[in-house]
ZAMAR-162918 format. One record per atom (N, C-alpha, C, CB): residue in one letter; x, y, z. Coordinates in steps of 0.1 Angstrom, whole numbers, plus 5000, padded with zeros to 4 digits. Each point is the difference from the previous one (the first is absolute). Glycine has a CB too. Layout:
<nodes>
AXYZ ...
</nodes>
This chain:
<nodes>
M495647814995 M501250075007 M501349934989 M498850035030 V502250104971 V501249974991 V501550085012 V498150024969 E502949895026 E501250025004 E500650084993 E500049825008 S500750294997 S501050104994 S501350075010 S497750054985 T502949985009 T501250065006 T499850165000 T501749794991 L498550275023 L499650164999 L501349995008 L497150105000 N503450094993 N501250005004 N500250135011 N500749884977 Y498850055034 Y500150135011 Y501650054999 Y498049905018 L501750184997 L501050075002 L501449945010 L497950184994 A503149835002 A500849925007 A500750125012 A500449794977 D499950185037 D500350075008 D500950084996 D499449885013 L500850274990 L501050084998 L500150115009 L499949934980 A501750115022 A500350065010 A499950144999 A501349815004 E497750274984 E500050125000 E498550044991 E502950005002 K496750114999 K498950014997 K499749964981 K499950195025 P499249704973 P500150004985 P499450124993 P499949755003 Y500650244982 Y499950114991 Y500049954988 Y500850145013 F498049924981 F500249984984 F500150124990 F498849815005 Y502050214989 Y499550134991 Y499249964987 Y502250145009 L497149964988 L499150004991 L500050094987 L499049915019 Y502350174982 Y501250054987 Y501149935000 Y499450205000 E501849874995 E500549944997 E501750065013 E498149944972 P501850015035 P500950035015 P501550034993 P498749805020 P501750324990 P501250054995 P501449865000 P499050295012 P501949774980 P501049894993 P500549945014 P501050134975 G499049765028 G500349865011 G499050015009 G502649995000 T496350064998 T499349955009 T499149874993 T500250265013 P499349644997 P499049874989 P498850075001 P501049745005 W498050224987 W498950024998 W499149955014 W500649994973 R500449915036 R498949955011 R501249975006 R497549894991 N502150085022 N501049935011 N499649935006 N501050135002 T497949784989 T499149865010 T500349864994 T497750165006 K502449785000 K499949844995 K498749915002 K502450005005 G497549934986 G498849915002 G500549925010 G498949994977 D499949935027 D499849875011 D498749914996 D500950155020 R499649754970 R499749984989 R498649905006 R502550044985 R496249925014 R499749935015 R499249924990 R499950165025 S499249714975 S499249944996 S498550015008 S502149874992 V496850145004 V498850035001 V498749964995 V501550125005 A497949825006 A498749974994 A498750134997 A500949765014 I499150224973 I498950174999 I498249914998 I502350234978 H497149775028 H498550004998 H499250064991 H500249995018 D498849964975 D499350104991 D499050005009 D500649974975 A499050175023 A499050095010 A498950034999 A501550085003 R498149864979 R498749944999 R499549885006 R500450104982 E500249825026 E499749915005 E499450055016 E501749874981 L498550205020 L499650075019 L499150035001 L501550085006 V497649835003 V498850055008 V500150065011 V499249844993 P500450225012 P499450144994 P501250054994 P498150065018 A501550034966 A500850044994 A501050145007 A498449884982 P503250105016 P500550125004 P499750155007 P500649864985 S499550225020 S499650135004 S501250104999 S498349905015 L501650224987 L501050144998 L499949995014 L499550184976 D499749835036 D500750005018 D500349865001 D498350195014 E501449684979 E501149905007 E501149974999 E498849955001 E500749974986 E501749954990 E500250124996 E499849774988 G499550405007 G501250064992 G499649994987 G501849945016 F497449994976 F499949964985 F498450024998 F502349824999 L497450184989 L498649914997 L500150034985 L498250035025 L501249884969 L499350004984 L499250054997 L500349874999 T499450164990 T498450064995 T500150054988 T499350085022 S499549924971 S499950034985 S500250154999 S498449794995 H502150224992 H500150135000 H500650044980 H500750015034 E498350034958 E500150004992 E500350164996 E498949765001 T501850264983 T500750175004 T499450024985 T502750015021 S496450124977 S500550054986 S501350054994 S498150055003 V502749935005 V501250074994 V500449924989 V500850115022 Q499649934968 Q500049914989 Q502149985001 Q496850114980 N504050005024 N501549965002 N500850095010 N500049924978 L500349945030 L500150035014 L501050035000 L498749885010 Y502250134980 Y502050064995 Y499850125001 Y501049854982 D498250245015 D500050104994 D499950095017 D498849934969 P502250125040 P499750085012 P498750084996 P502550035009 N497550084986 N499250095000 N498449945005 N501750114981 T498349775006 T498849985001 T499749945015 T499949974975 V501049965028 V499849935016 V499550075005 V501649895004 R499550254998 R499650095011 R498550064999 R502550065001 D497549954987 D498750114997 D498549935001 D501650134982 L498449735013 L498749905001 L500349865009 L499450084973 Y501849875028 Y500149885008 Y500150075017 Y501449834978 Y499050265024 Y500049995011 Y498850045010 Y502050024991 R497250054998 R498150005006 R499749885001 R499150194988 E500749695007 E500049894999 E499849975013 E501249994981 V500649965019 V500749935014 V499450065010 V502149964993 E497350205013 E499650075006 E499049985006 E501050094991 E497949894996 E498849925006 E499749925005 E499850054990 L501249815005 L500149875005 L500449985013 L500449954979 V500950145023 V500250005015 V498850085013 V502649994988 R496650145007 R499550025004 R498549875007 R501650214984 K498549755002 K498749905003 K500149865007 K499250114978 L502249885023 L500549855009 L500450025013 L500949914980 T499250235021 T500550025017 T498950115005 T503049974996 G496350065001 G499450105002 G500550135009 G498749824995 A502550264995 A500950075006 A499150144996 A502649834998 T497850255007 T499050144999 T500850094988 T499150015028 R502349954967 R500750054990 R500349894995 R500750205008 V500549834978 V500849904997 V501050124988 V498049735006 V503450214997 V500550114992 V501349884994 V499250285016 A500449724970 A500949934990 A501350125002 A497849864981 F503450155017 F500850044998 F501649934990 F498350115022 D501949784982 D501149964990 D499549844992 D502250145019 H498849824974 H499749864996 H501249934991 H497450075000 N503149844996 N500549924993 N499849854992 N500950155015 V499449894973 V499449904988 V501449945001 V498050134980 R501949715021 R501049915002 R499649904984 R500250025035 S501449914964 S499749934984 S501149935003 S498850184981 A501249675017 A500749905000 A501050004987 A498149905013 S501250184977 S500150014987 S501550084996 S497250005000 E503649984997 E501550075000 E499250134991 E502549754999 A496850204987 A500050084988 A498550135007 A501149744976 Q497950175032 Q499150105008 Q500750105005 Q498549855004 R502650115006 R500450145009 R501150084989 R499949895028 R500850064967 R500650104986 R498650094992 R502249784992 E497050165001 E499150114997 E499150075010 E500249894982 N499350045029 N498950115010 N500850065008 N498149875003 G503450094999 G500250035016 G499749945014 G499850164987 A499449725008 A499849905010 A501349965011 A498149924982 Q501550065030 Q501049975010 Q500049794999 Q499250305021 P501849674980 P499749835004 P499349995012 P502049924991 P497549965014 P499549965011 P501049985009 P498449924990 V501150135023 V501149975013 V499949865008 V500050255003 R501349794994 R499749775005 R501550065013 R499349714965 F499850345048 F500549995013 F499050055009 F502250024992 P497349905021 P499050015008 P500150165005 P500149735006 H498950344994 H500150175003 H498750035004 H501650084983 N498450015023 N498650105003 N500650144997 N498649855021 D500550234974 D500050114990 D500350135011 D498149884980 Y501250125033 Y500150115007 Y500549905016 Y497850194984 T502649925025 T500849965010 T499250115012 T502649904983 E497450075025 E499750065015 E500250184998 E501049745016 R500150274975 R499450135002 R500550054986 R500050035028 S499949924960 S499950074986 S498249955000 S503049984984 G496150005022 G499150004998 G498950115002 G501049805001 P499550255012 P499850145003 P500650104989 P500149935025 Q501150054975 Q500550074988 Q499750014988 Q501349975011 R498349954982 R499150004990 R498950154998 R500149715005 V499250265008 V498550065003 V500550154998 V498649825019 R502650224987 R500750155007 R500850024982 R500949965038 D499649934957 D500750074987 D498850044987 D502449835006 L496250124996 L499250044991 L499050105003 L500549804993 F499450215015 F498950145008 F500750095008 F498049855004 P501050274994 P500950135009 P500249955013 P498950204990 A501749895018 A500549955014 A498749995011 A502650144995 H496749975002 H498849995007 H498849904998 H500950215002 E499049774988 E499249884998 E500649834999 E498850214989 A502449805011 A500749855003 A499849975010 A501650014990 E498850115022 E499650015014 E498749925008 E501150224994 R498149874999 R498449955004 R499449874992 R499450265003 L501249724987 L499849834992 L500849915011 L500150064971 L500949965036 L500849905005 L499049965012 L502750094992 R497050015016 R499249995013 R499049904996 R500250245009 N499349684984 N498949894996 N500849904992 N497950164999 R501549725004 R500849854990 R499950034986 R499149795016 F502250214979 F500149974984 F500949915002 F499550214987 A500449704998 A501249924996 A500250014986 A499649845017 V501650094977 V500249974989 V499749904991 V501050125010 I498049874982 I499449864993 I500950034986 I497249975012 N502949924981 N501049984986 N498949914994 N502850005008 V496850074982 V499049924992 V500649914984 V498350225014 W501949724989 W500949884993 W499649924990 W500749995018 K498850024966 K499549964989 K500649924988 K499050185010 P500749714986 P500949994986 P499750074988 P500249795007 I500350264982 I499750074989 I499449914995 I501750164999 R498749744999 R499349944988 R499949835002 R501050214983 G498049675008 G500449895003 G500049955015 G501150044978 R499549865020 R499949895017 R501650065004 R498449694994 V502150335016 V501249985010 V500249854997 V499650195021 E501449774975 E501149865001 E500750015000 E499549894992 E501250255012 E501850024998 E500050115013 E500849974968 S500049985039 S500550115015 S498550075005 S502950094990 P496549815015 P498850025006 P500750145013 P498649684993 L500250345015 L500350075011 L499749925015 L499650214983 A501449775025 A499449935010 A500250145012 A500549694991 V498350265018 V499850095011 V500249925013 V498550144986 C502249895027 C500049935010 C499050065011 C502349924994 D497049985012 D498950065007 D500750105012 D498449774995 A501150335004 A500750115009 A499749935016 A499450254981 R499949675023 R500049955014 R501249925005 R497750004996 T503149944994 T501249905002 T501350065001 T498849864988 I500850305010 I501350094997 I500250055016 I499550104970 R501949925039 R500250025008 R501050164999 R499349715006 P500550355001 P500850124998 P501350004997 P498650085013 Q502249814997 Q501350004996 Q500449894984 Q500350075030 D498249904964 D500749974988 D499750134989 D499749725006 L499950384996 L500350104991 L501150145005 L497549914992 V503250045000 V501850134997 V499750114991 V502249804998 T497450305008 T500350114996 T501050044988 T499150005022 S500550034965 S500950014989 S499850124991 S500149765002 D501250314995 D500050144994 D499349964983 D502650125017 L496849944978 L500050054986 L500550124994 L498549885003 R502850104992 R500450154999 R500150054985 R501249985023 Y497350124977 Y500250074987 Y500550124999 Y498449904994 R501350154996 R501150124997 R499850125012 R499849944971 D498850075027 D499850145005 D499749975015 D499150114977 R500749715026 R499549985019 R500549925000 R498050065008 V501849855004 V500249895007 V498649995005 V502650035005 G497049824991 G498449935002 G501049885010 G497850034970 E501049935030 E500149905018 E499049864996 E500150265025 V500349644974 V499549864998 V500049905009 V500550064982 Y498849865022 Y500649905008 Y500449854992 Y498750125020 S502649804981 S500449914997 S499349895008 S502050124992 L498249745003 L499949925005 L500849905006 L498850084989 R501349925023 R501049865004 R499149845000 R501750185017 F498649764983 F499549845002 F499549975014 F501749924983 N497250045018 N499349925011 N499249944994 N500250115017 P500449734989 P498649884995 P498449985003 P501849905001 A498150225007 A498150015001 A499850064994 A499449985015 H501650094975 H499150094985 H499149904994 H501950174990 R496649895005 R499649954994 R499950054989 R499549905014 W500050014969 W500750084994 W498349964988 W503749995008 F496050094985 F498949994992 F500050084984 F498949975026 Y500449964967 Y500050074985 Y498849954995 Y502350024995 Y496950074996 Y499349954994 Y499849964985 Y499550105019 S500249774980 S500949964986 S499250024988 S501449825011 R499450214981 R499750024984 R499050135003 R500049714988 M500450385014 M499350145003 M499650024986 M501650125021 R497249954980 R499450044985 R500150175005 R497849744990 A502050314993 A500150184998 A498850035003 A501550044982 N497349875021 N499050085009 N499650005015 N499349984980 E502349985024 E500249995019 E500850095004 E499949765002 A500150275008 A500750085006 A500449965017 A499050154981 M501949825022 M500950025012 M499950095007 M501349934991 L498550155021 L499850055012 L501549985011 L497149944994 L503450115005 L501449985012 L500250115009 L501449904983 K498550145032 K500250045007 K501650045005 K497649895000 C502550224994 C501450045005 C500950075012 C499349984979 F499050065026 F500350125013 F498849985006 F501550194990 D498449835024 D498650055005 D500450055015 D498449814985 S501250325019 S500150055010 S499549915013 S500050224984 D499149715014 D499349935010 D500449855003 D498250154992 P503049875022 P500449855002 P499249905002 P501550095008 G497049924988 G499549875006 G499149984987 G500150025031 R500749984957 R499849944990 R501449974991 R497650115003 A502149824983 A501249994994 A501050064996 A498849914998 R502150135001 R500850144997 R500849994991 R500050075018 F500849834982 F501249964990 F499849904992 F501450065014 T498449914974 T499749884993 T501450014990 T497049995003 A504249915000 A501150024992 A499149894986 A502650055023 H498149974972 H500049964980 H501149994996 H498350124992 T501249784996 T501449974991 T499749924988 T501549995019 A499150014967 A499849884992 A500649935000 A499350074990 F500149815001 F501049895007 F499849864988 F499850095031 D501249844970 D499449924986 D499349875004 D502150074984 D496949965009 D498649875002 D500649874991 D497450205001 P503049695009 P500149874990 P499449964993 P500649955009 T497850114994 T499249914991 T499550084987 T499249855021 S501650274977 S499950084987 S500149884993 S501150245004 P498549814981 P499949904987 P501550064993 P496949974994 P503649954998 P501450054993 P499550164994 P501149704992 D500050335010 D499950164993 D498950065002 D501349944983 P498350075026 P498750065003 P500450194994 P499249795028 P499650224973 P499550154990 P501050145013 P496549884987 P504150175011 P501150115012 P498650055008 P502650134981 R497849885034 R499050075005 R499850174998 R500249805014 E498650254985 E499950125001 E499050065009 E501049984981 S499450125026 S499250065010 S500150135004 S500049825006 V498750255000 V500250115001 V499749995018 V499450094971 E501750015033 E499250035020 E500150155002 E501249765015 V497850284994 V499650125001 V499950025012 V499050004982 R501750085024 R500050025014 R499450145002 R502049845004 T497350085009 T498250145009 T500850045011 T497149865000 L502650235001 L499750045018 L498550005003 L502150175002 V497549735011 V498850005000 V499950085015 V499449764982 F499250335020 F499750065009 F498749945011 F501050184983 F499049855029 F498649975001 F500050085015 F499749744984 T499450325019 T499550095009 T500349995013 T498650034987 A501449835018 A500349995013 A500749874999 A498050145011 L502349815001 L500349865001 L499149935005 L501950045002 S498049864991 S498549885006 S500649905002 S497950054987 
</nodes>
């Protein structure tokens, strides 16, 4: 177990927003303020039984990739997406898995300049909301197919993987979905140039239980569930990068790739 400070969302009178492109003149990039809280973050490697997608909302698995360059977006889409789809299908028993988006993140400014990577996100959030989860299906499929798919259970599952070495800087913390109350989740706008998406920002709750997998390696992957249409299972698994006080001095910057998948099941079970 380690202790670290997480940057929760402070109470706000209006709907939180974040611009993902340069906002109009005079408009701030975001209207949020942080609520910094010291929390205990437990090593999930020590949990018996191991966490699961349907209970805690996350799990760790072995995952080798044949892809040599995970910074190349075309290679990731053409090759790595297929590997991720097969991994998620195997671990969930889903009838259909569609990888549709990814982010490559690096704590190295040089890597971000060279490869267009993004920095680690340092506030607790969940990538989809009650509304934006189903909307993503409608965005990606023809109307008739989307409505057919939405009649049965589906989920959004992210697959998070270190690119090289071990993660010793800015590891990923995940919150046990069972400890998140509905009122902890604050619907927040992500403002793109061509659309407005929604995520959940997280308010502090002392009942939250945070976990991480110590020193994750490039042959491992974490699956975390960001939406599930079945209310009887884990639905929203908030997550954030954090500072690990046990990291060595000047650790190698974290490099990671995260693929988002739509996961479809034939019927509620």
